[in-house]
DRENVOMI-261261 format. One record per residue (C-alpha): x, y, z; residue in one letter. Coordinates in steps of 0.25 Angstrom, whole numbers, plus 2048, in hexadecimal, padded with zeros to 3 digits. Example, Ala and Ser with C-alpha at 12.3 -4.5 7.8 and 13.67 -1.06 7.14 Angstrom:
<atoms>
8317EE81FA;8377FC81DS;
</atoms>
This chain:
<atoms>
800800800M;80B80A804A;8128087F6R;80580A7EFW;8028177F6L;81081C7F2L;80E8187E3N;80081E7E4S;80582B7E8F;81182C7DFS;80B8377D7L;80A8407E3I;81783C7E8L;81E8407DBL;81884E7DDL;81F84E7EBA;82D84A7E8V;8388537EDG;84285A7E5S;8518597E4L;8598637ECQ;86685D7F1A;87285D7E8R;8708547DCL;87B84B7D9I;8798447CCL;8808377C8P;88D83A7C0L;88C8387B1S;8988327AAP;89D8407A5D;89D8477B3D;8A984B7BAG;8B78527B9P;8BD8527ABR;8CC8547AED;8D484A7A7Q;8E384A7A4G;8F08447A9T;8F68447B7M;9038457BDE;90883A7C7T;9158367CEK;91B8297C9G;90E8227C5A;90E81C7B7D;8FF81A7B7L;8FC8297B6F;8FF8337ABA;90B83C7ACA;90A84B7ABP;90E85379FR;91D85679EV;9218647A3D;927867795D;921875793N;91B870786S;90E877781A;90686D788G;90D86F796N;90687979FY;9118787AAR;91B8827ACL;92A87F7A9P;93287B7B5N;93E8847B1T;93A88F7BBT;9338907C9E;92D89C7D0P;9328A07DEE;92A8AC7E1S;9208B67DBY;91E8C57DDN;9108C87D7V;90B8D77D7E;8FD8DA7D1L;8F58E67CEW;8E68E67CET;8DB8F07CEN;8D08E67D0V;8C98EF7DAH;8C28F67CEN;8C08EA7C6G;8CC8EB7BDD;8D08DE7B8T;8DF8E27B4Q;8EA8DE7BDF;8F98DF7BBT;9048D77C1G;9138D57C3T;9198C87C8V;9278C57CCN;92B8B77CCI;9388B17D2D;93B8A57CBI;94689A7CBR;94B8947BEV;94C8857C0L;9518817B2S;95788A7A7E;94C89079FT;94A89A794S;93C89E799N;93489F7A5I;92589A7A4T;91A89F7AEL;90B89F7ADH;9018AA7AAY;8F38AC7A7R;8EB8B87A1Q;8F68C27A4T;8FD8CA79AS;9078D6797N;9138CF79DF;9208D67A0E;92A8CD7A6A;9398CD7ABT;9428C47B2I;94D8C77BBI;9588BE7C1S;9588BC7D0R;9668B67D0D;96E8C27CBG;9748CD7D3A;96E8D87C9T;9628D27C2P;95C8D87B6T;94E8D67B1A;94D8CE7A4I;9418D179BP;9388C5798L;9308C178DT;9228BC791V;91B8B2788T;90E8AD78CP;90989F788E;8FA8A0789L;8F6891789Q;8FF88D794R;8FF89A79BE;90E89B79BF;9158A879CL;9238A5796V;92E8AF79AL;93B8B0792T;9468BA791R;9428C6788T;9518C6782T;9598BA77FA;9608B578BG;9658A9793E;95B89F799A;9568A07A8F;9608977AEG;95D88C7B8A;95D8907C7N;95C89E7C4T;9528A87CBN;94A8B37C5W;93F8BD7C7T;9348BE7BCI;92C8CB7BCT;91F8CB7B3I;9168D77B2N;9088D47ACY;8FA8D87ABT;8ED8CF7AEG;8DE8D07AFI;8D68CC7BBH;8CF8C07B6R;8C08BE7B7S;8BF8AF7B7D;8C38AD7C6M;8D18A87C2G;8DF8AE7C4G;8DF8BD7C9F;8D18C07C7Y;8C78CB7CAI;8BA8C87D2S;8B08D17D8S;8A48D27E2Y;8988DB7E3T;8958E07F1D;8878E37F8D;8878F17F2D;8898EB7E4G;8978F07E2K;8A18E77DBQ;8AE8E47E1H;8BA8DF7D9F;8C58D67DEL;8D18CE7D8A;8D48C07DDT;8DB8B47D9T;8D98A57D5Q;8E689F7D1F;8E48907D2E;8E88897CAS;8EE8917BFT;8EA89F7C0N;8F58A67C8A;8FB8A87BBR;8F08B27B8H;8F48BB7C3A;9038BB7C0F;90D8B27B8P;9128A77C0C;9168987C1Y;9078947C2D;9098857C7E;9078807D5P;91587B7D8A;91B8887D4R;91B88E7E2R;92089C7E5A;91F8A87EEN;9168B37EBF;9168C17EET;9098C87EAI;9078D77E9T;8F98DD7E4I;8F68EC7E0H;8E78EF7E2H;8DE8FA7E5D;8E08FF7F4P;8D18FC7F7S;8D48ED7F4Y;8DC8E37FCT;8E48D77F7A;8E68CA7FEI;8EF8BE7F9S;8F68B27FEN;8FF8B9809M;8FD8C4812P;8FF8D380EV;90D8D880EN;90A8E5814T;9188EB812A;9178E9803A;9088EE802S;9018FB801S;8F49017FDS;8F08FA7F1G;8FC8F07F1V;8FB8E37F8T;9078DB7F9A;9078CD800F;9128C5807Q;9198BA7FFT;9138AD7FFT;91A89F801P;91D8977F5K;90F8947EFM;9088907E2S;90389B7D8T;8F58967D8Y;8F48997E7L;8F88A87E6V;8EC8B17E8A;8E88BF7EAF;8DB8C77EBI;8D98D67E9V;8CB8DA7EFS;8C38E37F9D;8C08D6801F;8BE8D6810E;8C38CC819S;8C18C5827T;8CE8C182FT;8D18B6839G;8DD8AE83EE;8E08A1844L;8ED89A847N;8F58A7842G;8EF8A6834I;8E78B2830R;8DB8AF827Q;8D28B9820R;8C68B7817V;8C48C180CF;8B78C4804S;8AF8CF7FER;8AA8DA806K;89E8D880FG;8A18C9812K;8AA8CA81EQ;89E8C5827D;89E8B881FQ;8AD8B581FQ;8AE8AF82DE;8AB8A182AW;8B68A081FA;8C08A7828L;8BD89E834W;8BD89282BS;8CA896825G;8D0898833L;8CD88A838V;8CF88382BV;8DD88882AE;8E0885838S;8DA876836S;8E3874829L;8F087982FA;8EE87183BS;8EA864833Y;8F686682AF;90086A835G;90587582BV;90188482EP;8FB88D823F;90789281CA;9038A1819L;9018AC823P;8F28AF820K;8E78A8819L;8DC8AF812D;8CF8AB80BQ;8C78B4801A;8B98B27FBG;8B98B67ECI;8AC8BA7E5P;8B08B47D8D;8B88A77DAF;8B889B7D1S;8BE8917DAA;8B788E7E7G;8C48927EFA;8D38937EDM;8DE8907F6E;8E789C7F3N;8F289B7FEW;8EE8A4809G;8E28AA802L;8D78A07FFA;8CC8A57F5T;8BE8A07F4Y;8B18A37EER;8AC8AE7F7E;89F8A67FBR;8A989C802Y;8AE8A780BM;8A08AB810W;8978A581BW;88E8A9825N;8858A182EK;8788A882AQ;8788A781BN;88389C818S;88188D818T;889882820I;88D87D812N;89488A80FL;89A88A81DK;8A087C81AT;8A487F80CN;8AC88C810I;8B488481BA;8B6879811N;8BB882806I;8C4889810I;8C987C814G;8CD878806H;8D4885803E;8DB886810Y;8E087780EA;8E687C801H;8EF886809M;8F787980CW;8F3870801F;8F68787F4G;8FC8857FAD;906881804L;9098747FCV;9058767EDS;90386B7E2V;90E8697D8K;9048697CDW;8F58697CBW;8F785A7C9T;8F68597D8Y;8EB8637DAL;8E48597E3W;8F085A7EDL;8EB8687F1K;8DC8677EDE;8DA8597F3G;8E085E801F;8D886B800A;8CB8637FET;8CE859809L;8D2864813F;8C686D810S;8BF862818Y;8CA85E822E;8CC86C826S;8BD86E828N;8BD861830D;8C8866839I;8C287483AA;8B387183BF;8B3862841P;8A4862843L;8A1864834W;8A5856831D;8AA85B824T;8AE84E81EY;8A084A81CQ;89F856812I;8AC85180CF;8A6844809H;89A848802V;8A18537FAS;8B08517F6D;8B18427F9Y;8A583E7F1N;8A88487E6S;8B68417E4A;8B08347E4L;8A68387D9I;8AF83F7D0N;8BB8367D2D;8B282A7CCA;8B08317BFL;8B882D7B2A;8BD83B7B1S;8C483A7BFA;8D383D7C0V;8DE83A7CAP;8E18447D5M;8EF8467D0T;8EC84A7C2H;8F68527B8Y;8F185F7B2V;8F886A7ABQ;8F08757A4T;8E887F7ACP;8DB8787A7T;8E086B7ACE;8E48707B9I;8D68777BBS;8CF86A7B8N;8D68637C4R;8CE86B7CEY;8C48607D0N;8C08547D8T;8CD84D7D6F;8D58587DCS;8CC85B7E7Y;8C28517ECA;8C98447E8K;8D68477EEP;8CF84D7FBA;8C883F7FCS;8D58387FAV;8DD840804L;8D283E80EY;8D282F80CM;8E182F80FF;8DF83981BK;8D682E821N;8DD82181CA;8EB826820W;8E682D82DT;8E583C82FD;8F283C836K;8FA83682AV;8F383F820F;8F484C829R;90384982BT;90584681CG;8FF854819L;90885B823N;91485581DK;90F85880FY;90C867812L;91986981BT;923863811K;91D869805N;919877809K;91B8827FFY;91D8787F4T;9158707EAS;9128617EAC;90C8557E3D;9058497E9E;9118417ECW;91684C7F6D;9098497FDL;90A83A7FDF;91883B802A;91384380ES;908839811F;91282E810Q;91B83581AE;910837823S;90B829823A;91A823825D;91D82D830E;91082A838L;91181B836G;90581A82DF;90680D825K;90180E816L;8FF80280DP;906809802A;90D8177FFS;906824800V;90A8267F1D;9048197EDD;8F781B7F5I;8F48297F3F;8F88297E4S;8EE81E7E1S;8E38287E4W;8EA8357DES;8EE82F7D1H;8E28287CCQ;8D382D7CAA;8C88277D2G;8C781F7DFY;8C48117E3P;8B78097E4L;8B97FF7EFL;8B07F37EFT;8AF7EC7FCV;8AB7DE7FCT;8AA7D6809R;8AB7C880CN;8A27C6817Y;8A67B881AN;8B57BB81AA;8B47C9820G;8BD7CF815T;8BB7DB80DI;8BF7DC7FET;8C27EA7F9I;8C47ED7EAT;8C77FA7E4Q;8C58007D6K;8C380E7D1R;8B58127D3Y;8AE8167C7V;89F8167C4A;8A080A7BAN;8A07FE7C4K;8A67F57B9T;8B27FE7B6D;8BF7F57B7T;8C98007BCN;8D47FB7C4T;8D88077CCA;8DD8057DAT;8E180E7E6W;8E780D7F3Y;8DA80D7FBV;8DA80F80AP;8CF807811L;8C880781FN;8BC800824F;8B080282EA;8A87F6832T;89B7F383AA;8A47F1846N;8AF7FB844K;8A980883FY;8B3812845D;8B581D83AY;8BF825841R;8CB81E83BD;8CB82082CT;8D981B82AS;8DB81081FA;8DC801825T;8DD7FB817H;8E17FE809Y;8DE7FA7FBL;8EC7FB7F6L;8EA7FF7E8N;8E47F17E5V;8D77ED7E0T;8D37E47EBE;8D67E17FAT;8D07D8804V;8CE7DD812I;8CC7D381ES;8CF7DB82AD;8C27E382BV;8BA7DE836E;8AB7DD832A;8A27D1833S;8997CD827S;88D7D582ED;8967E282FD;8977ED826W;8A47F2820I;8A780081CL;8B3804814V;8B9812815N;8B7818822I;8B1826822Q;8B2825813N;8C082B813S;8C5823807G;8C38277F9Y;8BC81C7F3Y;8AE8157F1R;8AB8087F8T;8A17FD7F3L;89D7F27FDY;8967E57FAD;8877E57FCT;8877DE809Q;8907E8810N;8877F380AY;87C7EC811G;8837EC81EL;8877FA81DI;8797FF81AT;8737F7826A;87E7FD82FA;87B80B82AL;86C80A82CK;86E80683BS;87B80C83FQ;87F817835P;88981D83FW;89281183DR;89681782FF;89D82482EH;89582F827P;89E83081CR;89E82181AN;88F82281AR;88F82C80FA;898825806Q;891818808L;88581F802L;88C8267F7Y;89581A7F3D;8888117F3T;88181B7EAY;88D81B7E0I;88D80C7E0F;87F80B7DDV;8808167D2S;88B80E7CCT;8848007CDD;88D7FB7D7R;8827FA7E2L;8737F87E2S;86A8047E5H;8657FC7F1S;8727FC7F9I;87280C7F8L;86380D7FBL;865804807E;87180C80CL;86A81980AL;860814814G;869816820Y;86882581EL;85C826827T;867825832N;87182F82BE;87383C831Q;88184182BQ;88384A81FY;88C842816A;883836815P;87783E813W;87E847809S;88283A801T;874835802A;86E8427FDN;8778417F1T;8728337EEI;8648357F1L;8648427E9T;86983B7DDV;85E8307DEY;85383B7E1D;8588437D4R;8558377CBY;8498307D2L;84083D7D5R;83983B7C7G;83582D7CBD;8278297CED;82D8217DAL;83582D7DFY;82D82E7ECY;8348207F0H;8418277EFF;83D8337F7Q;83782B802N;844823803F;84C82F804V;84383580ER;843829817L;85382B817L;85383A81AI;84783C823D;84E838830P;85A84182EI;85284C828F;84984C835E;85584E83DQ;85C859835I;85086182FG;85186D827V;857876832N;865878837E;866873845I;86F87A84FP;87C872853G;87A867849E;885860842H;88C869837Y;88985F82CL;87A85F82FN;87986C828N;87E86481BY;87585881FL;869861820R;86B867812I;86B85880CV;85F854814L;85685F811V;85A85E802S;85784F801L;84B84E80BA;844859803C;8488537F6Q;8418467F9V;83584D7FEG;83684D80DS;82A853814N;833858820D;83D85E817C;83286580FY;82B86A81BN;83786F823Q;83D875817S;83187C813A;82F882821K;83D886822K;83C88E814L;82F894818S;833899825E;83F89F81FY;8378A6814L;82C8AB81DY;8328AC82BN;8408AF828G;8458A382FT;8538A182AA;857895822I;865890825E;86E89381AA;873885818T;865880816L;85F88B80EK;860884800T;85A878806Q;84F88080EA;84B887801Y;84A87B7F8C;844872802A;83B87C807G;83687F7F8L;8338707F5R;8258717FBS;82187F7FET;8168897FCT;8158927F0N;81789E7F8D;8248997FDI;8288957F0Y;8258A27EAS;82C8A97F5R;8398A27F2V;8378A67E3Q;8358B47E6S;8428B47EFD;8498AE7E3L;8458B97DAL;8488C47E4S;8558BF7EAS;8628C67E6S;86B8BB7ECD;8708B17E2S;8718A67ECT;8638A77F1D;85E8A87E3R;86589B7E0S;85F8957EDL;8518997E9F;8528947DBI;8578867DFS;84D8857EAS;8418897E2L;84387D7D9G;8418747E5C;8328767E5S;82986A7E4G;81E8727DES;81D8727CFT;8158807CFS;8208867D8Q;82B8817CFL;8248867C2L;8228937C8D;8318937CCF;83688F7BEL;82E89A7B7R;8378A47BEL;8418A07B4S;8398A67A9L;8368B37B0D;8428BB7ABT;83D8C87B2A;8408C17C0N;84D8C27C7S;8538B57C3L;8608B57BBS;8618AC7AFY;8698A17B6S;85F8A17C2E;8538A07B9R;8598957B1T;85C88D7BES;84D88C7C2L;84A8807BAL;8568787C0N;85287C7CES;8458757CBA;8488697C2Y;8548657CAS;84C8647D7R;84185A7D5S;8388537CBE;82E85D7CEI;8388687CAG;83C8617BDL;82D85F7BAT;82A86E7BDA;8368727B4T;83186A7A8L;8238707AAD;82987E7AAF;83287C79EL;827875796E;81F882796T;82B88C797N;837886790W;837891785E;83789C78FA;842895797Y;84A89378BA;84A8A2788K;8508A6795L;85D8A678ES;8608A777FD;86E8A0780S;86F89878DA;86388E789K;85D88D797P;852883792L;85D87978DD;86487A79BA;8578777A2A;85386B79AL;86186579CR;8608677ABG;8528617ACI;8578557A4A;8618527AFT;8558507B9Y;84C8487B0V;84A83B7B7V;83C8367B2S;8368327A4E;82B83D7A6K;8368487A9Q;83E84379DK;831843794T;82E851798R;83C857796L;83E850788N;831856784A;835864788L;842863781V;83B85E774D;83286B775V;83E874777V;84686D76CK;83A86F762A;83687D766E;84288476CG;84F87C768P;857889769S;855888778Y;85D87B77AI;86A875776N;86B86A76CD;87085F776D;864862780L;85D85577DS;86A84D77ET;86D85278BT;85F850791I;85F84278CD;86C83F792S;86884579FR;85B83E7A0I;86183079BT;86C8327A7F;8608347B1N;8588287ACF;86481F7ACA;8668227BBW;85781F7BDL;8598127B5E;86480D7BFV;85F8137CCN;8508167CCR;84A8087CED;8558037D8P;85380F7E1V;8448107E1L;8418017E1N;84A8007EDW;84480B7F5I;8368067F1E;8397F87F6D;8407FD802S;833805806F;82B7F9803R;8337EF80BE;8377F8817N;8297FC819G;820805820S;82680E82AP;82F816820S;826814814L;81981781BT;81E824821S;825827814S;81782580CI;81082F816T;81B839814T;81B838805I;80C839804L;80B84580DV;81684C806S;8108487F8A;80284D7FCM;80785A802A;81085D7F6L;80585A7ECL;7FB8637F3L;80686E7F3F;80886D7E4R;7F986C7E1L;7F58787EAY;
</atoms>
């Protein structure tokens, strides 16, 4: 009877479905992912391609090794205060000739009018010798030769080059560029700032623009007296005057780390452990600089203490830049950021932003040691600085803010990002040779950041923190003010292990290079012999194709937890897979009825596939005693199982059974992972007639924790509950939770009509969830707020949230705003309304089709060149998951092709067919196993959960139906 009732009310229930709000993570298509390909440089490994020879041929972008810089004296003149884009410069470079040469080659970019001389520093009465300057545009070489015939520059001689030149402040946020901001009175303020990594120092002054060519820098800047200048070092007050700011000389450093800013910025100052720190940003924002300043103080202290190496410069500044293409930049002693990463206040800023600011500061400050104090020999080893900076963005925060449990955030972000991208065919090794500026730029990706951070974290745990930390101290102390490659790091780790008596099964060179010299990571298949009590572990590179026959192997550190030994504090390796495909372990104590878990705290960088019986044991234990599994292990069990289901290595039933334990889950990382999985399923199943079964299943999982967490922040709660609540509100309302609807609607209504503040962290969720099932009055109020607001952030929030409505009439009224060119919407805003609706829910997609079927021509005419209708139709296709939707979309496309072909591109139908085919292929594989299991589970497990769910569904459905009808 219960099942009949559900089927009888299927039409009503379809009207009641919730919409998709949480971040949508679609399955990766084969062509997704990084595109960087090329050769790589290694040390003594025949298996890998060798770098191009440094022969100064036309294809070689490396500078000749005939000379080296010792120091620079850079003097610049700028009038940026009035928006002038011209600047002039003089650079004096002290060089040493290493081998006889007839020319000296430097780098330059977009500078001109060169006048150059050279003078010997070896003679008693030196005379300036004129030089001929020959630019080579493709490689950006500046070749200096004697103007009059003369002898070559001899080996072991010392010279000073002087070059006068002119340049233009760029507007593309690279090199020495111009930026601006507009104050509250509408006045525009200009500034000049720098972004040199990786090859842009050559724009500000001719130089040896390679990371290993370290030298001392003395910077002097001429500017309007109303402006101030800051740089890597403190001001040299004796050499400065009004409108002239000279700075103390730096230690030997790489060119890409030099920085200077000329502006009217204001700052906040603090000091800890004798290091003065300041935060600079536009005028009027000093009250929002406190969190960045405090984070900087405690993060620097945490890092210096961990490394056992003090910060090397006398001061440390941070600056927020209005126009900044990079998220942040680790200029030594002057870190720069997008300005929004410098501002936070308790009233208007989110907890997420607070965490992000501290995390980004942790990343850039870690660079003050890894990259600045010790730089990389070449961009081949970019991971040697970016991997450490990524890892210590979390470690520094874990030290400074221990209550945050920041490694849960690491797990669901960088760790899983690495696993996803490193499984693609386009993945490249961490150590990967590049040469041209474009090749170098393409190295800033997962394989230089998230993957090496995950690999380093693995060995931090496998070798113990003491060995890891001591090794880093040795590396930094021995190599300070120099440039290194990975083998220098490995040597320090080896020395640390030997000194501390920590026995390794192979050399650090062999162990670590097995991870840095090949793409990908292992899939460990764990098969238990329940009678003999042994475990067989095999490894091969994880790829989506389970029949792939690759033979890649790694030195894999292993450790175990069991039903009788589940202490997760010791994460050191107890066993290794020693670069072989298989090993048998017989000393892990577990009876045939006990579960076994590999990879304590999930600190190892690999995926683990168990036999079916062990999955059953783990699932049963999770449902009864989830605390016996570390939160990060719980999260990764979910994600690995999902991945294995997606690649046909496991059945759907194993994943769905495992998800059942979530009724007892209270931690962020597992729920964030579950949300990723369930959101994907929701995305495809929401057009199905039996979608309500899936909704019911998810509500049963989420109701217990949602009842506890709710939609309001709770004073004194765990820091990560702020993150957890965002996930829960999004997911609960997405699957039609009555409690979520009611609480969110009340929260939004009290804010709009009573002024009861909404916590900044929850504002996005409160608006979207609150508008899913709301009155026309409230919906119209938010529409009016959208049209009257002058705040771009609020306008974006309103647009995004208005698309969450579950009412067709409300959505159609919202979508019609796109056609009213007299309202305040910009073109980009009005063409985003449709996406806000069709990406949220089945009702939103249907309403969008309703709207376009009668208004497609008017929508197409919003632009004569951008073809907004074409973009909208392609976007809708991404979310088509039923035959009814497919039929309607194709019919609409046919009408447009017949009556308005100029509004669309020729490949529209091909793209739409491809996207719909991809969606239907997913449904072909996943739809029946998921919905049939859920339906069977409800039927078998019976009345309590099912009956209550029926009641909830019917009440919700009837309420929503009445709401839409009236």
